[in-house]
Backbone as ProteinMPNN parsed JSONL, in Angstrom:
{"seq_chain_A": "MMLPEEVFKRRRRHNNTPESILLIIANFIVISADITLFSSHKHVHWFFWVVAGLLAVYNFFTIRRNIEEFSGKVVLISYISSVLILIPLYFILNH", "coords_chain_A": {"N_chain_A": [[252.077, -30.65, -63.492], [250.601, -30.187, -60.397], [249.609, -27.05, -59.087], [250.987, -26.136, -55.596], [247.966, -24.007, -54.855], [246.094, -24.431, -55.758], [245.935, -27.198, -54.857], [243.989, -27.507, -53.001], [241.663, -26.109, -53.503], [237.802, -25.937, -53.923], [235.787, -27.635, -55.789], [233.068, -26.121, -58.83], [230.307, -26.378, -58.032], [230.184, -28.065, -56.764], [229.252, -30.734, -54.455], [229.394, -32.221, -51.343], [229.983, -35.148, -49.977], [227.317, -36.638, -48.296], [225.673, -36.606, -45.537], [224.664, -38.294, -44.681], [225.25, -41.361, -46.427], [227.928, -41.097, -45.393], [227.585, -41.312, -42.069], [226.71, -43.671, -42.421], [228.947, -45.309, -43.864], [230.691, -44.81, -41.372], [229.635, -46.12, -39.576], [229.962, -48.64, -40.401], [232.446, -49.334, -40.793], [233.339, -48.21, -37.622], [232.218, -50.702, -36.4], [233.016, -52.753, -37.601], [235.555, -52.872, -37.135], [235.739, -52.959, -34.399], [234.44, -55.15, -33.852], [236.287, -57.383, -34.454], [238.347, -56.409, -32.853], [237.251, -56.808, -30.349], [235.574, -58.82, -29.802], [234.611, -62.757, -29.254], [234.754, -66.603, -30.443], [233.837, -67.23, -28.228], [233.16, -65.35, -26.738], [232.291, -61.723, -25.91], [233.763, -58.811, -25.683], [233.457, -56.617, -22.811], [234.034, -53.962, -23.675], [233.452, -53.729, -26.331], [230.679, -53.398, -26.286], [230.567, -51.016, -24.783], [231.744, -49.544, -27.118], [230.184, -49.905, -29.192], [227.321, -48.851, -27.645], [228.651, -45.954, -28.192], [228.693, -45.524, -30.448], [226.439, -45.584, -31.211], [224.965, -43.14, -29.802], [226.031, -41.33, -31.18], [225.389, -41.73, -33.625], [222.398, -40.771, -32.877], [222.937, -37.989, -32.644], [223.796, -36.919, -34.8], [221.805, -37.572, -36.682], [220.081, -36.024, -35.561], [221.202, -33.495, -36.275], [220.885, -33.275, -38.693], [218.541, -33.634, -39.734], [216.63, -32.234, -41.417], [217.94, -34.227, -44.061], [217.687, -36.843, -43.254], [215.007, -36.952, -43.647], [213.786, -37.651, -45.812], [212.446, -40.304, -47.691], [214.329, -42.497, -49.256], [216.752, -42.182, -48.361], [216.098, -42.246, -45.981], [215.392, -45.386, -45.586], [217.966, -46.377, -46.838], [219.783, -45.681, -44.736], [218.448, -47.356, -42.743], [218.713, -50.129, -43.509], [221.3, -50.519, -43.994], [221.575, -50.477, -40.639], [220.082, -52.498, -40.237], [222.081, -54.786, -42.089], [224.33, -54.663, -40.527], [223.711, -56.568, -38.233], [223.908, -59.201, -39.556], [226.313, -59.089, -40.279], [227.902, -58.975, -37.419], [227.757, -61.727, -36.842], [229.18, -63.114, -39.003], [231.706, -61.906, -39.357], [232.34, -62.608, -36.63], [232.81, -65.496, -36.356]], "CA_chain_A": [[252.375, -30.803, -62.145], [249.484, -29.014, -59.409], [250.146, -25.833, -57.933], [249.625, -25.991, -54.572], [247.079, -23.552, -54.511], [244.916, -25.905, -57.011], [244.948, -28.969, -54.271], [242.832, -27.182, -51.769], [240.349, -25.844, -54.136], [237.006, -26.378, -54.318], [235.283, -27.95, -57.518], [232.389, -25.761, -58.79], [228.974, -27.412, -57.844], [230.611, -29.731, -55.627], [228.129, -31.239, -53.174], [230.609, -32.799, -50.475], [229.356, -36.69, -49.507], [225.944, -36.403, -47.999], [225.727, -37.133, -44.152], [223.637, -40.076, -44.391], [226.822, -42.209, -46.268], [229.441, -40.723, -44.16], [227.054, -42.093, -41.262], [226.476, -45.343, -42.971], [230.588, -45.455, -44.21], [231.318, -44.986, -40.168], [228.916, -47.171, -38.574], [230.961, -50.549, -41.087], [234.053, -49.091, -40.11], [233.444, -49.135, -36.241], [231.692, -52.252, -36.125], [233.384, -54.097, -38.24], [236.879, -53.064, -36.459], [234.932, -53.024, -32.936], [234.04, -57.343, -33.833], [237.001, -57.941, -35.234], [239.039, -56.676, -31.897], [236.599, -56.836, -28.562], [234.906, -60.153, -30.065], [235.511, -63.958, -29.933], [233.586, -67.128, -30.309], [232.714, -67.392, -27.181], [232.755, -64.271, -25.074], [232.201, -60.696, -25.95], [234.901, -58.363, -24.918], [232.747, -55.431, -22.115], [234.3, -52.867, -24.347], [232.405, -53.846, -27.843], [229.3, -52.49, -25.72], [230.487, -49.225, -24.634], [231.835, -49.177, -28.893], [228.713, -49.576, -29.721], [227.08, -47.398, -27.18], [228.844, -44.315, -28.078], [227.845, -44.981, -31.742], [224.657, -45.458, -31.048], [225.01, -41.626, -29.092], [226.854, -40.365, -32.372], [224.465, -41.654, -34.813], [221.514, -40.345, -33.036], [222.896, -36.41, -32.16], [224.441, -36.997, -36.366], [220.357, -37.581, -37.424], [219.474, -34.73, -35.304], [221.849, -32.379, -36.433], [220.802, -33.304, -40.031], [217.337, -34.218, -39.549], [215.936, -32.689, -42.961], [218.197, -34.742, -44.771], [217.207, -38.267, -43.017], [213.337, -36.979, -43.751], [213.796, -38.28, -47.317], [212.153, -42.008, -48.115], [215.433, -43.381, -50.204], [218.186, -42.045, -47.49], [215.737, -42.843, -44.262], [215.447, -47.101, -46.298], [218.817, -46.733, -46.909], [220.086, -46.489, -43.253], [217.831, -48.563, -41.905], [219.052, -51.627, -44.05], [222.644, -50.533, -43.336], [222.125, -50.819, -39.353], [220.321, -53.887, -40.308], [222.986, -55.067, -42.074], [225.409, -54.788, -39.27], [223.721, -57.799, -37.543], [224.496, -60.85, -40.338], [227.766, -58.896, -40.585], [228.268, -59.663, -36.459], [227.477, -63.097, -36.963], [229.811, -63.293, -40.293], [232.615, -61.576, -38.876], [232.887, -63.423, -35.459], [232.657, -67.302, -36.828]], "C_chain_A": [[251.595, -30.01, -61.553], [250.23, -27.818, -59.161], [249.68, -26.142, -56.609], [248.666, -25.421, -53.854], [246.018, -24.094, -55.081], [244.747, -27.28, -56.194], [243.721, -28.841, -53.686], [241.26, -26.531, -52.86], [239.05, -26.4, -54.513], [236.279, -26.713, -55.614], [234.319, -26.808, -57.667], [231.26, -26.393, -58.698], [228.979, -28.402, -57.525], [229.985, -29.939, -54.257], [229.078, -31.787, -52.239], [229.807, -33.819, -50.459], [228.374, -36.069, -48.926], [226.305, -36.746, -46.735], [225.177, -38.495, -43.829], [224.798, -40.994, -45.125], [227.535, -41.617, -45.442], [228.967, -41.456, -42.725], [227.106, -43.311, -41.512], [228.043, -46.153, -42.979], [231.076, -45.799, -42.036], [230.818, -45.775, -39.822], [229.83, -48.999, -39.006], [231.659, -50.518, -40.747], [234.545, -49.217, -38.513], [233.282, -50.187, -35.917], [232.448, -53.19, -36.412], [234.915, -54.129, -36.975], [236.606, -53.136, -34.7], [234.555, -54.777, -32.954], [235.313, -57.902, -34.138], [238.158, -57.736, -33.755], [238.436, -56.84, -30.597], [235.356, -58.156, -29.292], [235.371, -61.423, -30.448], [234.521, -64.821, -30.438], [232.772, -67.138, -29.706], [232.349, -66.103, -26.184], [233.013, -62.829, -26.508], [232.844, -59.571, -25.341], [233.62, -57.156, -24.411], [232.834, -54.211, -23.027], [233.742, -52.857, -25.748], [230.925, -53.348, -27.513], [229.328, -51.501, -25.574], [231.06, -48.383, -25.967], [230.286, -48.599, -29.227], [227.648, -49.265, -29.361], [227.097, -46.414, -27.925], [228.72, -44.074, -29.37], [226.635, -44.93, -32.143], [224.423, -43.675, -30.579], [225.38, -41.107, -30.413], [225.908, -40.57, -32.864], [222.995, -40.836, -34.302], [221.991, -38.622, -32.897], [223.55, -36.498, -34.286], [223.177, -36.712, -36.768], [219.712, -36.883, -36.669], [220.098, -33.504, -35.729], [221.535, -32.117, -38.042], [219.736, -34.037, -40.518], [216.571, -33.769, -41.172], [216.514, -33.291, -44.036], [218.038, -36.406, -44.495], [215.88, -38.381, -42.642], [213.285, -37.666, -45.185], [213.916, -39.833, -47.83], [213.885, -42.57, -48.151], [216.236, -42.815, -48.663], [217.353, -42.946, -46.187], [215.995, -44.687, -44.895], [216.869, -47.275, -46.179], [219.949, -46.739, -45.665], [219.517, -47.06, -42.467], [218.135, -49.917, -42.305], [219.911, -51.628, -43.683], [222.525, -50.747, -41.806], [221.748, -52.208, -39.512], [221.215, -55.166, -40.538], [223.979, -55.641, -41.113], [225.058, -55.917, -38.625], [223.742, -58.915, -37.802], [226.071, -60.285, -39.886], [228.821, -59.349, -38.858], [228.321, -60.69, -37.058], [228.417, -63.754, -38.32], [231.312, -62.79, -39.31], [233.279, -62.287, -37.356], [232.727, -64.917, -35.664], [233.57, -67.013, -37.771]], "O_chain_A": [[251.665, -28.87, -62.013], [251.457, -27.776, -59.059], [248.509, -26.366, -56.306], [248.316, -25.778, -52.729], [244.932, -24.042, -54.503], [243.957, -28.188, -56.454], [242.735, -29.576, -53.716], [240.059, -26.701, -52.651], [239.039, -27.291, -55.363], [236.279, -25.849, -56.49], [234.42, -26.112, -56.657], [231.208, -27.248, -59.582], [228.277, -29.396, -57.714], [230.249, -29.354, -53.206], [230.098, -31.653, -52.915], [228.707, -33.567, -50.953], [228.433, -34.84, -48.965], [227.412, -37.282, -46.693], [225.298, -39.373, -42.976], [225.476, -41.519, -44.242], [227.46, -42.231, -44.377], [229.814, -42.16, -42.175], [227.622, -44.068, -40.69], [228.325, -47.192, -42.381], [231.632, -46.805, -41.596], [231.628, -46.667, -39.567], [230.129, -49.981, -38.326], [232.067, -51.524, -40.165], [235.504, -49.852, -38.074], [234.063, -50.773, -35.168], [232.633, -54.233, -35.786], [235.223, -55.054, -36.223], [237.533, -53.407, -33.937], [234.456, -55.431, -31.916], [235.348, -59.129, -34.04], [238.825, -58.73, -33.469], [239.222, -57.03, -29.668], [234.172, -58.007, -28.986], [236.136, -61.631, -31.39], [233.486, -64.321, -30.879], [231.559, -67.101, -29.91], [231.56, -65.972, -25.248], [233.62, -62.904, -27.576], [232.358, -59.324, -24.237], [232.861, -56.734, -25.284], [231.852, -53.482, -23.167], [233.614, -51.744, -26.258], [230.138, -52.964, -28.378], [228.443, -50.756, -25.995], [231.003, -47.161, -26.101], [229.647, -47.561, -29.398], [226.745, -49.226, -30.196], [226.089, -45.877, -28.385], [228.629, -42.921, -29.791], [226.006, -44.426, -33.073], [223.569, -43.065, -31.223], [224.696, -40.111, -30.65], [225.124, -39.628, -32.751], [222.389, -40.256, -35.203], [221.011, -37.922, -33.149], [223.422, -35.35, -34.712], [223.083, -35.598, -37.284], [218.506, -36.932, -36.916], [219.493, -32.452, -35.53], [221.822, -31.064, -38.61], [219.791, -34.862, -41.43], [216.085, -34.597, -41.943], [215.918, -33.126, -45.101], [218.244, -37.19, -45.422], [215.391, -39.196, -41.859], [212.27, -38.346, -45.336], [214.915, -40.44, -48.217], [214.493, -42.967, -47.157], [215.928, -43.609, -47.774], [217.775, -43.944, -45.603], [217.029, -45.177, -44.442], [217.23, -48.228, -45.489], [220.832, -47.594, -45.591], [220.036, -47.337, -41.386], [217.862, -50.845, -41.545], [220.097, -52.533, -42.869], [223.544, -51.328, -41.434], [222.509, -53.116, -39.177], [221.291, -56.167, -39.825], [224.326, -56.815, -40.98], [226.052, -56.557, -38.282], [223.657, -59.798, -36.948], [226.861, -60.983, -39.251], [229.957, -59.823, -38.871], [229.068, -60.657, -38.035], [228.261, -64.951, -38.562], [231.808, -63.641, -38.572], [234.478, -62.419, -37.11], [232.402, -65.455, -34.606], [233.963, -67.892, -38.538]]}, "name": "protein", "num_of_chains": 1, "seq": "MMLPEEVFKRRRRHNNTPESILLIIANFIVISADITLFSSHKHVHWFFWVVAGLLAVYNFFTIRRNIEEFSGKVVLISYISSVLILIPLYFILNH"}
């Protein structure tokens, strides 16, 4: 059994999940929920575009705050490819 003070103790040399991965996960969760809640086969609700716009603003400020992390080629390619995957995800979840 773990003691209560050990539950929140950080591990040595443990770097938390990078901001780029958290941003990619947040994008997929928000867009997936947004598509399933505010989109139908024939009509896209106006609130879908509001949430997508707010997510774009959130992405802009997160990248701006962590610009040194997003300057690497691998991180930049993974972020751009994840954003491009969101387009087919819209069509898959909408139909």
